[in-house]
C-alpha positions as CSV (number, residue, x, y, z in Angstrom):
1,W,1.6,10.9,6.2
2,M,0.6,8.2,4.2
3,Q,3.0,6.2,7.1
4,M,1.3,7.6,10.2
5,L,-2.5,7.1,8.0
6,A,-2.4,3.7,6.6
7,L,-0.3,2.4,8.9
8,P,-1.4,2.8,12.4
9,G,0.6,0.0,14.9
10,T,2.6,-1.9,12.0
11,T,6.7,-1.4,12.1
12,A,6.4,0.1,9.0
13,R,5.1,3.2,10.6
14,G,8.9,4.2,12.0
15,Y,10.7,3.6,8.6
16,E,12.4,6.1,6.7
17,P,12.0,7.5,3.6
18,K,14.2,5.1,1.6
19,R,13.2,1.9,3.8
20,V,9.6,3.2,2.3
21,R,10.5,3.4,-1.6
22,L,12.8,0.4,-1.1
23,R,10.5,-1.8,0.5
24,L,6.7,-0.7,0.1
25,F,6.7,1.1,-3.3
26,A,9.0,-0.8,-4.9
27,V,6.7,-4.5,-5.8
28,A,6.5,-5.8,-8.5
29,G,2.8,-5.5,-9.7
30,R,0.4,-5.9,-12.6
31,L,-2.5,-3.1,-13.4
32,V,-5.2,-5.2,-15.0
33,R,-8.6,-4.4,-16.5
34,G,-11.8,-6.5,-16.3
35,G,-15.3,-5.8,-16.1
36,R,-15.0,-1.9,-16.0
37,R,-12.5,-2.2,-13.0
38,V,-8.9,-1.4,-13.1
39,R,-6.8,-3.3,-10.4
40,L,-3.5,-3.8,-8.6
41,R,-2.4,-6.8,-8.7
42,L,1.0,-7.3,-6.2
43,A,3.3,-11.0,-5.9
44,S,1.7,-12.9,-3.3
45,R,5.3,-13.7,-2.3
46,W,6.9,-9.8,-1.5
47,P,7.2,-10.1,1.9
48,W,5.5,-6.6,2.6
49,A,2.7,-7.1,0.1
50,R,-0.2,-7.7,2.9
51,D,1.3,-4.1,4.2
52,I,1.0,-2.1,1.0
53,L,-2.7,-4.2,1.0
54,T,-4.0,-2.8,4.2
55,A,-2.4,0.7,3.9
56,L,-4.1,1.1,0.5
57,D,-7.7,-0.3,2.1
58,R,-7.0,2.2,5.5
59,L,-6.3,5.2,2.9
60,Q,-9.5,4.6,0.2
61,A,-11.8,3.8,4.3
62,L,-10.6,7.9,5.0
63,S,-13.4,10.6,4.4
64,A,-12.6,12.7,1.2
65,P,-11.8,16.9,2.5
66,P,-14.6,18.4,1.8
């Protein structure tokens, strides 16, 4: 469901589960705290970093269930 909601109109929407794990969930990242917030910093050279950031933005924009 994550692929259908977060990645419409991209090639990542049709990925098999193994490819999703390899490309989207295996990215090197670091949790950084600062200013009373926790942020996820992703490696900028990772080829699929933009897809991950787009998916996270779209998932956050969805309304929460009642």
